[in-house]
C-alpha atoms as one frame of an Amber mdcrd trajectory, in Angstrom:
protein
  98.531  65.512  68.827  96.670  65.909  72.402  94.664  68.614  72.376  94.875
  70.170  75.943  97.962  71.217  77.010  99.516  73.280  73.877  98.953  76.862
  74.800 101.577  78.887  72.878  99.969  78.404  69.661 102.120  81.500  67.849
  99.839  80.952  64.897  96.834  78.721  64.922  96.852  77.935  61.590  99.651
  75.515  62.513  97.367  72.810  64.383  93.823  72.400  63.999  91.887  74.891
  66.003  89.652  72.536  67.834  92.617  69.906  68.396  95.279  72.334  70.128
  95.967  75.646  71.750  94.463  74.508  75.112  96.692  74.375  78.333 100.096
  75.756  79.493 102.794  73.250  80.441 102.360  69.759  81.795 103.266  69.253
  85.144 104.673  65.210  84.840 106.885  66.943  81.583 107.954  69.975  83.180
 111.287  69.150  83.653 115.662  68.864  82.860 114.534  64.973  81.440 111.217
  66.228  79.345 113.460  68.977  77.578 116.454  66.913  76.748 114.320  64.288
  74.941 111.886  66.522  73.774 109.232  64.135  74.995 105.882  64.451  76.550
 104.094  61.667  76.978 103.054  61.015  80.246 101.907  58.096  82.233  97.999
  57.577  82.343  97.072  55.992  86.131  94.493  54.226  85.187  96.487  51.924
  83.551 100.285  52.797  83.882 100.771  53.235  80.462 102.028  56.497  78.456
  99.340  57.931  76.799  96.988  54.563  78.145  98.634  52.888  75.403  97.292
  49.564  77.108  93.662  50.710  76.968  93.815  51.874  73.652  93.495  55.467
  74.761  96.147  57.016  73.337 100.093  56.888  71.606 102.850  58.524  71.984
 103.441  59.783  68.586 106.089  62.487  66.815 104.145  66.151  66.655 102.852
  67.522  63.102 103.355  70.970  62.002 102.952  72.650  59.052 105.456  73.392
  56.758 103.558  76.426  55.445 105.643  78.925  55.435 104.598  82.374  57.021
 103.407  85.409  54.926 105.373  88.013  54.442 104.344  90.291  57.064 106.245
  88.125  59.329 109.944  87.805  57.690 111.532  86.356  61.212 112.732  82.511
  61.971 114.014  80.931  65.080 113.762  83.886  67.214 110.018  82.813  69.270
 109.108  79.616  71.181 105.786  80.012  69.439 106.633  79.697  66.515 105.905
  75.874  65.203 104.876  75.010  68.724 105.752  73.207  70.280 109.014  71.585
  69.106 110.858  74.762  70.450 109.809  72.054  73.670 108.551  68.912  72.819
 108.089  67.109  69.330 106.734  63.709  70.783 103.619  64.171  72.712 100.779
  62.010  73.226  97.596  61.460  70.081  94.904  60.148  71.539  91.717  58.352
  70.310  88.349  58.348  69.432  86.757  60.465  72.449  89.587  60.586  74.862
  91.512  63.453  75.311  94.256  65.616  78.231  97.842  65.217  78.084  97.824
  61.809  79.486  94.634  60.996  77.015  93.228  60.330  80.867  90.087  62.603
  80.338  87.853  62.982  77.779  87.315  65.688  74.674  85.216  68.739  75.336
  81.988  67.315  75.341  82.201  64.125  76.309  81.819  62.740  79.675  81.600
  58.673  81.083  84.517  55.859  81.795  84.895  55.291  77.953  83.929  58.854
  77.250  81.149  57.463  74.737  78.279  59.556  76.490  77.853  63.251  74.419
  76.306  65.961  76.468  75.301  69.701  74.740  76.398  72.515  77.333  75.073
  75.820  77.564  76.272  78.637  79.242  74.175  79.787  81.941  73.381  84.076
  82.517  74.329  84.252  86.376  71.435  86.757  86.507  68.949  83.532  85.796
  70.180  81.698  89.148  69.414  81.670  92.459  71.612  84.311  95.251  72.464
  80.281  96.645  73.854  79.337  93.597  75.278  82.526  92.631  77.139  82.836
  95.968  78.723  79.424  95.606  79.136  79.970  91.526  81.404  83.010  93.404
  83.203  81.251  96.453  84.508  78.464  93.609  85.863  81.343  91.468  87.604
  82.589  94.844  88.923  79.259  95.596  90.204  78.514  92.203  92.351  81.620
  92.950  94.118  80.030  95.761  93.878  76.864  94.131  97.254  75.721  92.887
  96.950  73.818  89.429  97.960  70.111  89.883  98.000  69.193  86.919 100.000
  72.371  84.518 102.511  75.152  85.448 103.467  77.677  83.621 106.768  78.827
  81.929 108.965  81.307  83.357 111.695  81.782  80.439 112.416  81.221  76.779
 113.570  77.277  75.944 117.050  78.997  75.546 117.624  80.219  79.094 116.669
  77.164  79.800 119.599  75.718  78.714 120.342  73.464  75.482 120.099  70.185
  77.404 117.279  71.445  79.737 119.386  71.742  82.406 117.889  74.610  83.971
 114.578  74.367  83.410 112.194  76.927  84.324 109.018  76.886  85.711 106.229
  77.607  88.054 103.244  76.379  89.881  99.960  78.551  88.633  96.712  78.836
  90.270  93.666  77.600  88.715  91.852  80.492  87.840  95.047  82.300  86.522
  96.065  79.724  84.250  93.552  81.334  82.020  94.505  84.500  81.795  98.392
  83.584  81.272  97.381  81.803  77.936  95.780  84.794  77.082  98.864  86.750
  77.788 101.617  83.232  76.686  99.620  83.446  73.135  99.376  87.654  72.830
 101.826  88.923  73.959 104.124  90.920  71.691 105.522  89.432  68.719 107.399
  91.866  65.683 103.459  91.923  64.963 101.805  92.915  67.768 100.246  89.539
  68.539  96.552  88.165  67.901  95.062  91.632  68.983  96.763  93.829  66.129
  96.339  91.036  63.291  94.443  88.986  61.062  94.117  86.277  63.580  91.989
  88.499  65.819  88.795  86.950  64.959  89.836  83.327  64.604  92.789  83.144
  67.632  89.446  84.149  69.967  87.560  81.729  68.509  89.614  79.273  69.708
  89.991  80.894  73.201  86.004  80.876  73.212  86.404  76.743  73.338  88.866
  77.251  75.942  86.788  79.295  78.548  84.105  76.373  78.250  86.683  74.027
  79.614  87.582  76.492  82.804  84.612  74.677  84.327  86.564  71.061  84.308
  89.221  72.565  86.659  87.012  73.517  88.599  85.239  70.389  88.672  88.133
  68.601  89.238  89.336  70.413  92.523  86.756  67.664  93.786  84.048  69.934
  95.228  81.366  71.176  93.069  80.945  68.022  90.088  78.034  70.471  88.972
  79.996  73.162  87.986  76.832  75.979  88.371  77.631  78.276  85.293  76.872
  75.356  82.677  73.476  73.682  81.911  73.787  70.043  80.636  71.153  69.148
  78.070  70.013  66.447  76.476  67.370  67.993  73.678  67.520  71.091  71.904
  69.591  73.576  71.191  69.219  77.463  72.268  70.382  80.215  70.450  73.189
  80.827  72.829  74.134  76.883  72.315  73.870  77.175  68.436  76.650  80.324
  68.808  78.890  78.611  71.072  78.813  75.643  68.436  79.397  78.205  65.426
  82.367  79.302  66.902  84.194  76.293  68.102
């Protein structure tokens, strides 16, 4: 299952946390055809094949979710799109090989770089107070830019799957800017359920551990604006890992 597009993780036990819960709906799949077929295996432009299959980057596969029953505190079934995510919307997605990632396996998993995603770079979050005035101003300017730039890869759902029609004849998706995409992810996952969401349950700590890793992916979206390749909040290192770095690794 592609690690960077599923967002609704109703229960993070349904997927390994390191492999899911990343974003909203890939733009190529947010249409009637995607909803009707329940397949989201977009073409990777690098070789023109779904999931970059011709290059060995990944392949289209059935989504696998846990068959474990919900606990007694959630006796409901089939009333929330986030149950057994993402089966309400898609049952086939890209399964990426090796260190490849992204909804079409066209990117690298978090921490990996290079054309073949073979280079690992350890990243440490920088303290903004240690940045120069120029760096701070640049950082803020790019946050503002992200706030005013429509995300080219993902859209958000503005209705439930049922509202979109049995065969997806009425897709309900909307553009969103890169900054607000990450705000929406938190809302979509933690909005009210019959349990009150992960903020009011035993899922609070593990879910936010997953979300922390998600937040570490945010600079990649800013770098994808093609304007600041080495986005300021992170320092890439090849050496020893600081306490903060170890903390981030532990949380992931």
